[in-house]
N, C-alpha and C positions, 0 to 999 in steps of 0.2 A: 505494500500499498503504499507506503515513503518513496519510493522509488519512481511510482507510479504517480503519485502529487506532483514530485517535484521533475516528473518530465509535463506532465501537463501545468506550470505554475503554478497551481495551485500550495504549493507550499511555500516560496518565494513571498506571494501575492500575502499568506495570512506572516510570515515575517516582519514586510511591509508597515503592514496594518497596525505592527506593536505585538504580536501575540505572546504570550510568554512562556508558556506552551503547545507542544500540538503533541496528540496520541491518537495509535490509529490501532486498531483494535487488533492485528495479528501476531504479536504477542504476549499479550495479557490473559490471567488470569484466566480463568471465567470458572461461573458461581451458575446450575442447573436453577433453572422458575419455572414455575408451571402458573401462569395467572389465570386467575378462576373466567375470566371473560373471552381467554382465547382459544375458542372452541375449533377453530384451526389446526391449535397444536393440542389435543389431547394432554399430551406423555410430556408437554413444555419443550422448556430449548436451553440453550447455552447462554447465557450472555457475559463477557467481558465484567466480572463485580465490582470492580471503581464506578462503576455506573448510580450503584446505592447511594455512595457517596455526593456524587454531585446533585447542586441546587439547578443547573439548566444544562441541556443538550442540546445542541443545534446538524439537528438532519440533515445532509444536502443530497439534493435528487439524483438517480441514475439517468443521464440522457444518451440513451441508442435509438438507434434504428429500429422498427420493427418489421419493418416490412418482409424477413428472412424467419422469424417465426411461427412458429405455430401459438404460441399463446404472449401472453406480457404480463410478467409479475411485481407488482412494487414494496412495497415498503411504507406504510402510514406510520405516525406518529404521536400521542396526543396527550394532553396532557389529564392526569387523574384528579 
C-alpha cells in the first residue's frame, strides 16, 4: 500500500499537507470483530486493532473502471 500510495502521489500530498503520521493496513496487528448488523458477514471479519483507539477515520474511495467486471463491490463507512 505504501509503495502504491507513493507511486500515485497520495503519500506526497499527505506529507505536503502536514500529516504527522500516515498508516497503511498492510502489516498491522488485527482483531476479529462480529458487528451485530453486519448481516453480510455472519462470521465477522478482521480489522486493524488500532481502529478501536481512533476518534476519526477517513475512508478514501477506490476509483476504477468497471466495464470489464461482472460485478462491482464497494465499502461504505458509517458513524455509529
